[in-house]
N, CA, C, O and CB atoms as a CASP TS submission, in Angstrom:
PFRMAT TS
TARGET T0000
AUTHOR 0000-0000-0000
METHOD Language model
MODEL 1
PARENT N/A
ATOM      1  N   UNK     1      24.600 -26.617   6.899  1.00  0.00           N
ATOM      2  CA  UNK     1      24.305 -25.312   7.413  1.00  0.00           C
ATOM      3  C   UNK     1      23.887 -24.442   6.241  1.00  0.00           C
ATOM      4  O   UNK     1      24.465 -24.532   5.158  1.00  0.00           O
ATOM      5  CB  UNK     1      25.517 -24.714   8.169  1.00  0.00           C
ATOM      6  N   UNK     2      22.876 -23.594   6.454  1.00  0.00           N
ATOM      7  CA  UNK     2      22.417 -22.681   5.412  1.00  0.00           C
ATOM      8  C   UNK     2      22.314 -21.273   5.973  1.00  0.00           C
ATOM      9  O   UNK     2      21.771 -21.048   7.054  1.00  0.00           O
ATOM     10  CB  UNK     2      21.059 -23.136   4.839  1.00  0.00           C
ATOM     11  N   UNK     3      22.853 -20.331   5.204  1.00  0.00           N
ATOM     12  CA  UNK     3      22.723 -18.912   5.512  1.00  0.00           C
ATOM     13  C   UNK     3      21.918 -18.307   4.364  1.00  0.00           C
ATOM     14  O   UNK     3      22.293 -18.441   3.199  1.00  0.00           O
ATOM     15  CB  UNK     3      24.141 -18.202   5.688  1.00  0.00           C
ATOM     16  N   UNK     4      20.819 -17.644   4.695  1.00  0.00           N
ATOM     17  CA  UNK     4      19.930 -17.109   3.671  1.00  0.00           C
ATOM     18  C   UNK     4      19.662 -15.627   3.916  1.00  0.00           C
ATOM     19  O   UNK     4      19.602 -15.169   5.057  1.00  0.00           O
ATOM     20  CB  UNK     4      18.611 -17.892   3.641  1.00  0.00           C
ATOM     21  N   UNK     5      19.500 -14.888   2.815  1.00  0.00           N
ATOM     22  CA  UNK     5      19.149 -13.469   2.890  1.00  0.00           C
ATOM     23  C   UNK     5      18.140 -13.178   1.782  1.00  0.00           C
ATOM     24  O   UNK     5      18.303 -13.631   0.649  1.00  0.00           O
ATOM     25  CB  UNK     5      20.423 -12.549   2.756  1.00  0.00           C
ATOM     26  N   UNK     6      17.106 -12.428   2.114  1.00  0.00           N
ATOM     27  CA  UNK     6      16.097 -12.053   1.129  1.00  0.00           C
ATOM     28  C   UNK     6      15.769 -10.579   1.289  1.00  0.00           C
ATOM     29  O   UNK     6      15.589 -10.093   2.406  1.00  0.00           O
ATOM     30  CB  UNK     6      14.820 -12.920   1.279  1.00  0.00           C
ATOM     31  N   UNK     7      15.691  -9.867   0.167  1.00  0.00           N
ATOM     32  CA  UNK     7      15.384  -8.436   0.154  1.00  0.00           C
ATOM     33  C   UNK     7      14.156  -8.208  -0.704  1.00  0.00           C
ATOM     34  O   UNK     7      14.122  -8.593  -1.873  1.00  0.00           O
ATOM     35  CB  UNK     7      16.589  -7.603  -0.372  1.00  0.00           C
ATOM     36  N   UNK     8      13.151  -7.582  -0.121  1.00  0.00           N
ATOM     37  CA  UNK     8      11.926  -7.287  -0.852  1.00  0.00           C
ATOM     38  C   UNK     8      12.117  -6.020  -1.681  1.00  0.00           C
ATOM     39  O   UNK     8      12.626  -5.010  -1.194  1.00  0.00           O
ATOM     40  CB  UNK     8      10.729  -7.132   0.119  1.00  0.00           C
ATOM     41  N   UNK     9      11.698  -6.095  -2.939  1.00  0.00           N
ATOM     42  CA  UNK     9      11.762  -4.948  -3.834  1.00  0.00           C
ATOM     43  C   UNK     9      10.341  -4.443  -4.069  1.00  0.00           C
ATOM     44  O   UNK     9       9.465  -4.660  -3.231  1.00  0.00           O
ATOM     45  CB  UNK     9      12.460  -5.320  -5.185  1.00  0.00           C
ATOM     46  N   UNK    10      10.108  -3.792  -5.162  1.00  0.00           N
ATOM     47  CA  UNK    10       8.787  -3.231  -5.467  1.00  0.00           C
ATOM     48  C   UNK    10       7.732  -4.328  -5.630  1.00  0.00           C
ATOM     49  O   UNK    10       8.007  -5.391  -6.186  1.00  0.00           O
ATOM     50  CB  UNK    10       8.856  -2.383  -6.742  1.00  0.00           C
ATOM     51  N   UNK    11       6.530  -4.058  -5.140  1.00  0.00           N
ATOM     52  CA  UNK    11       5.367  -4.954  -5.223  1.00  0.00           C
ATOM     53  C   UNK    11       5.685  -6.354  -4.711  1.00  0.00           C
ATOM     54  O   UNK    11       6.089  -6.532  -3.562  1.00  0.00           O
ATOM     55  CB  UNK    11       4.869  -5.038  -6.661  1.00  0.00           C
ATOM     56  N   UNK    12       5.494  -7.359  -5.596  1.00  0.00           N
ATOM     57  CA  UNK    12       5.676  -8.765  -5.194  1.00  0.00           C
ATOM     58  C   UNK    12       7.035  -9.318  -5.618  1.00  0.00           C
ATOM     59  O   UNK    12       7.185 -10.535  -5.725  1.00  0.00           O
ATOM     60  CB  UNK    12       4.568  -9.628  -5.789  1.00  0.00           C
ATOM     61  N   UNK    13       8.004  -8.484  -5.856  1.00  0.00           N
ATOM     62  CA  UNK    13       9.320  -8.926  -6.335  1.00  0.00           C
ATOM     63  C   UNK    13      10.311  -8.896  -5.180  1.00  0.00           C
ATOM     64  O   UNK    13      10.369  -7.929  -4.421  1.00  0.00           O
ATOM     65  CB  UNK    13       9.822  -8.030  -7.509  1.00  0.00           C
ATOM     66  N   UNK    14      11.085  -9.964  -5.056  1.00  0.00           N
ATOM     67  CA  UNK    14      12.152 -10.018  -4.052  1.00  0.00           C
ATOM     68  C   UNK    14      13.344 -10.777  -4.626  1.00  0.00           C
ATOM     69  O   UNK    14      13.185 -11.646  -5.484  1.00  0.00           O
ATOM     70  CB  UNK    14      11.652 -10.692  -2.737  1.00  0.00           C
ATOM     71  N   UNK    15      14.522 -10.443  -4.150  1.00  0.00           N
ATOM     72  CA  UNK    15      15.745 -11.141  -4.538  1.00  0.00           C
ATOM     73  C   UNK    15      16.254 -11.912  -3.319  1.00  0.00           C
ATOM     74  O   UNK    15      16.043 -11.501  -2.178  1.00  0.00           O
ATOM     75  CB  UNK    15      16.835 -10.135  -5.075  1.00  0.00           C
ATOM     76  N   UNK    16      16.918 -13.019  -3.575  1.00  0.00           N
ATOM     77  CA  UNK    16      17.423 -13.828  -2.470  1.00  0.00           C
ATOM     78  C   UNK    16      18.793 -14.396  -2.803  1.00  0.00           C
ATOM     79  O   UNK    16      19.176 -14.505  -3.968  1.00  0.00           O
ATOM     80  CB  UNK    16      16.446 -14.960  -2.140  1.00  0.00           C
ATOM     81  N   UNK    17      19.521 -14.756  -1.751  1.00  0.00           N
ATOM     82  CA  UNK    17      20.816 -15.416  -1.885  1.00  0.00           C
ATOM     83  C   UNK    17      20.939 -16.418  -0.731  1.00  0.00           C
ATOM     84  O   UNK    17      20.645 -16.096   0.421  1.00  0.00           O
ATOM     85  CB  UNK    17      22.007 -14.368  -1.877  1.00  0.00           C
ATOM     86  N   UNK    18      21.375 -17.623  -1.057  1.00  0.00           N
ATOM     87  CA  UNK    18      21.557 -18.688  -0.066  1.00  0.00           C
ATOM     88  C   UNK    18      22.978 -19.225  -0.164  1.00  0.00           C
ATOM     89  O   UNK    18      23.505 -19.404  -1.262  1.00  0.00           O
ATOM     90  CB  UNK    18      20.521 -19.833  -0.272  1.00  0.00           C
ATOM     91  N   UNK    19      23.583 -19.476   0.960  1.00  0.00           N
ATOM     92  CA  UNK    19      24.899 -20.117   1.021  1.00  0.00           C
ATOM     93  C   UNK    19      24.750 -21.392   1.839  1.00  0.00           C
ATOM     94  O   UNK    19      24.438 -21.338   3.028  1.00  0.00           O
ATOM     95  CB  UNK    19      25.987 -19.159   1.646  1.00  0.00           C
ATOM     96  N   UNK    20      24.974 -22.542   1.202  1.00  0.00           N
ATOM     97  CA  UNK    20      24.920 -23.833   1.881  1.00  0.00           C
ATOM     98  C   UNK    20      26.340 -24.323   2.114  1.00  0.00           C
ATOM     99  O   UNK    20      27.175 -24.276   1.210  1.00  0.00           O
ATOM    100  CB  UNK    20      24.104 -24.871   1.057  1.00  0.00           C
ATOM    101  N   UNK    21      26.612 -24.791   3.320  1.00  0.00           N
ATOM    102  CA  UNK    21      27.916 -25.349   3.659  1.00  0.00           C
ATOM    103  C   UNK    21      27.683 -26.766   4.148  1.00  0.00           C
ATOM    104  O   UNK    21      27.080 -26.972   5.201  1.00  0.00           O
ATOM    105  CB  UNK    21      28.662 -24.481   4.739  1.00  0.00           C
ATOM    106  N   UNK    22      28.156 -27.743   3.390  1.00  0.00           N
ATOM    107  CA  UNK    22      28.025 -29.150   3.757  1.00  0.00           C
ATOM    108  C   UNK    22      29.293 -29.621   4.451  1.00  0.00           C
ATOM    109  O   UNK    22      30.397 -29.211   4.092  1.00  0.00           O
ATOM    110  CB  UNK    22      27.733 -30.019   2.515  1.00  0.00           C
ATOM    111  N   UNK    23      29.128 -30.486   5.449  1.00  0.00           N
ATOM    112  CA  UNK    23      30.241 -31.033   6.233  1.00  0.00           C
ATOM    113  C   UNK    23      31.033 -29.893   6.877  1.00  0.00           C
ATOM    114  O   UNK    23      32.232 -29.743   6.641  1.00  0.00           O
ATOM    115  CB  UNK    23      31.171 -31.905   5.338  1.00  0.00           C
ATOM    116  N   UNK    24      30.351 -29.106   7.683  1.00  0.00           N
ATOM    117  CA  UNK    24      30.936 -27.912   8.310  1.00  0.00           C
ATOM    118  C   UNK    24      32.169 -28.259   9.145  1.00  0.00           C
ATOM    119  O   UNK    24      33.157 -27.525   9.126  1.00  0.00           O
ATOM    120  CB  UNK    24      29.893 -27.212   9.190  1.00  0.00           C
ATOM    121  N   UNK    25      32.117 -29.366   9.872  1.00  0.00           N
ATOM    122  CA  UNK    25      33.228 -29.748  10.744  1.00  0.00           C
ATOM    123  C   UNK    25      34.313 -30.545  10.023  1.00  0.00           C
ATOM    124  O   UNK    25      35.316 -30.922  10.628  1.00  0.00           O
ATOM    125  CB  UNK    25      32.707 -30.551  11.905  1.00  0.00           C
ATOM    126  N   UNK    26      34.107 -30.803   8.720  1.00  0.00           N
ATOM    127  CA  UNK    26      35.062 -31.559   7.904  1.00  0.00           C
ATOM    128  C   UNK    26      35.352 -32.921   8.545  1.00  0.00           C
ATOM    129  O   UNK    26      36.504 -33.352   8.607  1.00  0.00           O
ATOM    130  CB  UNK    26      36.376 -30.757   7.724  1.00  0.00           C
ATOM    131  N   UNK    27      34.301 -33.590   9.020  1.00  0.00           N
ATOM    132  CA  UNK    27      34.404 -34.861   9.728  1.00  0.00           C
ATOM    133  C   UNK    27      34.378 -36.035   8.749  1.00  0.00           C
ATOM    134  O   UNK    27      33.646 -36.005   7.759  1.00  0.00           O
ATOM    135  CB  UNK    27      33.266 -34.996  10.749  1.00  0.00           C
ATOM    136  N   UNK    28      35.175 -37.066   9.024  1.00  0.00           N
ATOM    137  CA  UNK    28      35.208 -38.275   8.209  1.00  0.00           C
ATOM    138  C   UNK    28      34.122 -39.219   8.705  1.00  0.00           C
ATOM    139  O   UNK    28      34.080 -39.556   9.888  1.00  0.00           O
ATOM    140  CB  UNK    28      36.612 -38.957   8.261  1.00  0.00           C
ATOM    141  N   UNK    29      33.239 -39.647   7.799  1.00  0.00           N
ATOM    142  CA  UNK    29      32.191 -40.591   8.136  1.00  0.00           C
ATOM    143  C   UNK    29      32.692 -42.007   7.850  1.00  0.00           C
ATOM    144  O   UNK    29      33.190 -42.283   6.759  1.00  0.00           O
ATOM    145  CB  UNK    29      30.888 -40.286   7.341  1.00  0.00           C
ATOM    146  N   UNK    30      32.563 -42.893   8.820  1.00  0.00           N
ATOM    147  CA  UNK    30      33.028 -44.260   8.648  1.00  0.00           C
ATOM    148  C   UNK    30      31.844 -45.199   8.505  1.00  0.00           C
ATOM    149  O   UNK    30      30.821 -45.029   9.168  1.00  0.00           O
ATOM    150  CB  UNK    30      33.913 -44.687   9.827  1.00  0.00           C
ATOM    151  N   UNK    31      31.990 -46.193   7.633  1.00  0.00           N
ATOM    152  CA  UNK    31      30.963 -47.211   7.444  1.00  0.00           C
ATOM    153  C   UNK    31      31.651 -48.569   7.404  1.00  0.00           C
ATOM    154  O   UNK    31      32.745 -48.695   6.853  1.00  0.00           O
ATOM    155  CB  UNK    31      30.134 -46.956   6.139  1.00  0.00           C
ATOM    156  N   UNK    32      31.017 -49.585   7.984  1.00  0.00           N
ATOM    157  CA  UNK    32      31.633 -50.911   7.990  1.00  0.00           C
ATOM    158  C   UNK    32      31.258 -51.671   6.721  1.00  0.00           C
ATOM    159  O   UNK    32      30.187 -51.461   6.151  1.00  0.00           O
ATOM    160  CB  UNK    32      31.202 -51.708   9.243  1.00  0.00           C
ATOM    161  N   UNK    33      32.138 -52.541   6.294  1.00  0.00           N
ATOM    162  CA  UNK    33      31.920 -53.361   5.105  1.00  0.00           C
ATOM    163  C   UNK    33      32.225 -54.813   5.432  1.00  0.00           C
ATOM    164  O   UNK    33      33.080 -55.101   6.270  1.00  0.00           O
ATOM    165  CB  UNK    33      32.793 -52.871   3.922  1.00  0.00           C
ATOM    166  N   UNK    34      31.527 -55.724   4.772  1.00  0.00           N
ATOM    167  CA  UNK    34      31.743 -57.151   5.042  1.00  0.00           C
ATOM    168  C   UNK    34      32.701 -57.795   4.051  1.00  0.00           C
ATOM    169  O   UNK    34      33.206 -58.886   4.314  1.00  0.00           O
ATOM    170  CB  UNK    34      30.423 -57.888   5.015  1.00  0.00           C
ATOM    171  N   UNK    35      32.963 -57.155   2.929  1.00  0.00           N
ATOM    172  CA  UNK    35      33.881 -57.746   1.955  1.00  0.00           C
ATOM    173  C   UNK    35      35.138 -56.889   1.839  1.00  0.00           C
ATOM    174  O   UNK    35      35.160 -55.737   2.273  1.00  0.00           O
ATOM    175  CB  UNK    35      33.197 -57.895   0.573  1.00  0.00           C
ATOM    176  N   UNK    36      36.161 -57.454   1.260  1.00  0.00           N
ATOM    177  CA  UNK    36      37.410 -56.725   1.094  1.00  0.00           C
ATOM    178  C   UNK    36      38.406 -57.051   2.195  1.00  0.00           C
ATOM    179  O   UNK    36      38.109 -57.838   3.093  1.00  0.00           O
ATOM    180  CB  UNK    36      37.146 -55.237   1.065  1.00  0.00           C
ATOM    181  N   UNK    37      39.578 -56.450   2.126  1.00  0.00           N
ATOM    182  CA  UNK    37      40.622 -56.726   3.106  1.00  0.00           C
ATOM    183  C   UNK    37      40.495 -55.880   4.357  1.00  0.00           C
ATOM    184  O   UNK    37      40.998 -56.270   5.411  1.00  0.00           O
ATOM    185  CB  UNK    37      41.968 -56.507   2.491  1.00  0.00           C
ATOM    186  N   UNK    38      39.841 -54.741   4.273  1.00  0.00           N
ATOM    187  CA  UNK    38      39.704 -53.849   5.420  1.00  0.00           C
ATOM    188  C   UNK    38      38.249 -53.827   5.892  1.00  0.00           C
ATOM    189  O   UNK    38      37.341 -53.726   5.067  1.00  0.00           O
ATOM    190  CB  UNK    38      40.182 -52.420   5.062  1.00  0.00           C
ATOM    191  N   UNK    39      38.013 -53.919   7.201  1.00  0.00           N
ATOM    192  CA  UNK    39      36.627 -53.900   7.687  1.00  0.00           C
ATOM    193  C   UNK    39      36.003 -52.499   7.734  1.00  0.00           C
ATOM    194  O   UNK    39      34.793 -52.372   7.921  1.00  0.00           O
ATOM    195  CB  UNK    39      36.573 -54.507   9.063  1.00  0.00           C
ATOM    196  N   UNK    40      36.794 -51.476   7.570  1.00  0.00           N
ATOM    197  CA  UNK    40      36.280 -50.106   7.638  1.00  0.00           C
ATOM    198  C   UNK    40      36.522 -49.399   6.301  1.00  0.00           C
ATOM    199  O   UNK    40      37.630 -49.417   5.765  1.00  0.00           O
ATOM    200  CB  UNK    40      36.953 -49.320   8.804  1.00  0.00           C
ATOM    201  N   UNK    41      35.473 -48.781   5.783  1.00  0.00           N
ATOM    202  CA  UNK    41      35.593 -47.950   4.584  1.00  0.00           C
ATOM    203  C   UNK    41      35.429 -46.506   5.037  1.00  0.00           C
ATOM    204  O   UNK    41      34.438 -46.175   5.688  1.00  0.00           O
ATOM    205  CB  UNK    41      34.521 -48.341   3.478  1.00  0.00           C
ATOM    206  N   UNK    42      36.360 -45.662   4.713  1.00  0.00           N
ATOM    207  CA  UNK    42      36.269 -44.254   5.097  1.00  0.00           C
ATOM    208  C   UNK    42      35.710 -43.454   3.935  1.00  0.00           C
ATOM    209  O   UNK    42      36.243 -43.487   2.826  1.00  0.00           O
ATOM    210  CB  UNK    42      37.653 -43.700   5.526  1.00  0.00           C
ATOM    211  N   UNK    43      34.633 -42.738   4.201  1.00  0.00           N
ATOM    212  CA  UNK    43      33.984 -41.904   3.211  1.00  0.00           C
ATOM    213  C   UNK    43      34.300 -40.455   3.547  1.00  0.00           C
ATOM    214  O   UNK    43      33.912 -39.967   4.608  1.00  0.00           O
ATOM    215  CB  UNK    43      32.444 -42.158   3.169  1.00  0.00           C
ATOM    216  N   UNK    44      34.993 -39.772   2.664  1.00  0.00           N
ATOM    217  CA  UNK    44      35.422 -38.404   2.917  1.00  0.00           C
ATOM    218  C   UNK    44      34.871 -37.461   1.843  1.00  0.00           C
ATOM    219  O   UNK    44      35.516 -37.253   0.815  1.00  0.00           O
ATOM    220  CB  UNK    44      36.959 -38.324   2.967  1.00  0.00           C
ATOM    221  N   UNK    45      33.684 -36.891   2.073  1.00  0.00           N
ATOM    222  CA  UNK    45      33.145 -35.981   1.063  1.00  0.00           C
ATOM    223  C   UNK    45      33.842 -34.620   1.044  1.00  0.00           C
ATOM    224  O   UNK    45      33.805 -33.922   0.031  1.00  0.00           O
ATOM    225  CB  UNK    45      31.672 -35.784   1.296  1.00  0.00           C
ATOM    226  N   UNK    46      34.470 -34.241   2.142  1.00  0.00           N
ATOM    227  CA  UNK    46      35.113 -32.931   2.213  1.00  0.00           C
ATOM    228  C   UNK    46      34.095 -31.827   2.406  1.00  0.00           C
ATOM    229  O   UNK    46      32.891 -32.069   2.322  1.00  0.00           O
ATOM    230  CB  UNK    46      35.927 -32.669   0.957  1.00  0.00           C
ATOM    231  N   UNK    47      34.550 -30.656   2.657  1.00  0.00           N
ATOM    232  CA  UNK    47      33.674 -29.514   2.861  1.00  0.00           C
ATOM    233  C   UNK    47      33.253 -28.968   1.496  1.00  0.00           C
ATOM    234  O   UNK    47      34.074 -28.849   0.587  1.00  0.00           O
ATOM    235  CB  UNK    47      34.377 -28.413   3.715  1.00  0.00           C
ATOM    236  N   UNK    48      31.964 -28.636   1.361  1.00  0.00           N
ATOM    237  CA  UNK    48      31.443 -28.113   0.100  1.00  0.00           C
ATOM    238  C   UNK    48      30.691 -26.816   0.353  1.00  0.00           C
ATOM    239  O   UNK    48      30.010 -26.666   1.367  1.00  0.00           O
ATOM    240  CB  UNK    48      30.525 -29.145  -0.588  1.00  0.00           C
ATOM    241  N   UNK    49      30.821 -25.883  -0.578  1.00  0.00           N
ATOM    242  CA  UNK    49      30.111 -24.612  -0.518  1.00  0.00           C
ATOM    243  C   UNK    49      29.228 -24.499  -1.765  1.00  0.00           C
ATOM    244  O   UNK    49      29.697 -24.699  -2.886  1.00  0.00           O
ATOM    245  CB  UNK    49      31.112 -23.405  -0.418  1.00  0.00           C
ATOM    246  N   UNK    50      27.952 -24.179  -1.560  1.00  0.00           N
ATOM    247  CA  UNK    50      27.012 -23.978  -2.672  1.00  0.00           C
ATOM    248  C   UNK    50      26.389 -22.599  -2.529  1.00  0.00           C
ATOM    249  O   UNK    50      25.879 -22.251  -1.464  1.00  0.00           O
ATOM    250  CB  UNK    50      25.905 -25.092  -2.698  1.00  0.00           C
ATOM    251  N   UNK    51      26.428 -21.829  -3.580  1.00  0.00           N
ATOM    252  CA  UNK    51      25.858 -20.476  -3.587  1.00  0.00           C
ATOM    253  C   UNK    51      24.687 -20.447  -4.567  1.00  0.00           C
ATOM    254  O   UNK    51      24.812 -20.873  -5.715  1.00  0.00           O
ATOM    255  CB  UNK    51      26.939 -19.404  -3.974  1.00  0.00           C
ATOM    256  N   UNK    52      23.549 -19.938  -4.097  1.00  0.00           N
ATOM    257  CA  UNK    52      22.352 -19.838  -4.932  1.00  0.00           C
ATOM    258  C   UNK    52      21.829 -18.409  -4.848  1.00  0.00           C
ATOM    259  O   UNK    52      21.758 -17.831  -3.763  1.00  0.00           O
ATOM    260  CB  UNK    52      21.255 -20.868  -4.486  1.00  0.00           C
ATOM    261  N   UNK    53      21.469 -17.851  -5.977  1.00  0.00           N
ATOM    262  CA  UNK    53      20.903 -16.507  -6.029  1.00  0.00           C
ATOM    263  C   UNK    53      19.730 -16.512  -6.998  1.00  0.00           C
ATOM    264  O   UNK    53      19.742 -17.246  -7.986  1.00  0.00           O
ATOM    265  CB  UNK    53      21.975 -15.456  -6.455  1.00  0.00           C
ATOM    266  N   UNK    54      18.724 -15.702  -6.720  1.00  0.00           N
ATOM    267  CA  UNK    54      17.571 -15.687  -7.608  1.00  0.00           C
ATOM    268  C   UNK    54      16.624 -14.541  -7.323  1.00  0.00           C
ATOM    269  O   UNK    54      16.828 -13.730  -6.420  1.00  0.00           O
ATOM    270  CB  UNK    54      16.833 -16.980  -7.504  1.00  0.00           C
ATOM    271  N   UNK    55      15.561 -14.508  -8.146  1.00  0.00           N
ATOM    272  CA  UNK    55      14.526 -13.492  -8.047  1.00  0.00           C
ATOM    273  C   UNK    55      13.193 -14.201  -7.956  1.00  0.00           C
ATOM    274  O   UNK    55      12.934 -15.142  -8.707  1.00  0.00           O
ATOM    275  CB  UNK    55      14.565 -12.509  -9.257  1.00  0.00           C
ATOM    276  N   UNK    56      12.334 -13.753  -7.033  1.00  0.00           N
ATOM    277  CA  UNK    56      10.979 -14.295  -6.896  1.00  0.00           C
ATOM    278  C   UNK    56       9.989 -13.208  -7.313  1.00  0.00           C
ATOM    279  O   UNK    56      10.154 -12.036  -6.973  1.00  0.00           O
ATOM    280  CB  UNK    56      10.699 -14.783  -5.420  1.00  0.00           C
ATOM    281  N   UNK    57       8.955 -13.618  -8.058  1.00  0.00           N
ATOM    282  CA  UNK    57       7.897 -12.678  -8.414  1.00  0.00           C
ATOM    283  C   UNK    57       6.580 -13.370  -8.489  1.00  0.00           C
ATOM    284  O   UNK    57       5.565 -12.736  -8.777  1.00  0.00           O
ATOM    285  CB  UNK    57       8.191 -11.997  -9.724  1.00  0.00           C
TER
END
């Protein structure tokens, strides 16, 4: 999920901020494996937040 905001300033200059949220539902992704003692490998990346801010000109 991405939430973005951009504000135009003078002439061709604008500032922006983006908030990215990965794995919003905090869901565990399962993948099958053919080797090892367990047939299921659980991949848990967890919820991540990324904040980006910048200026465009």
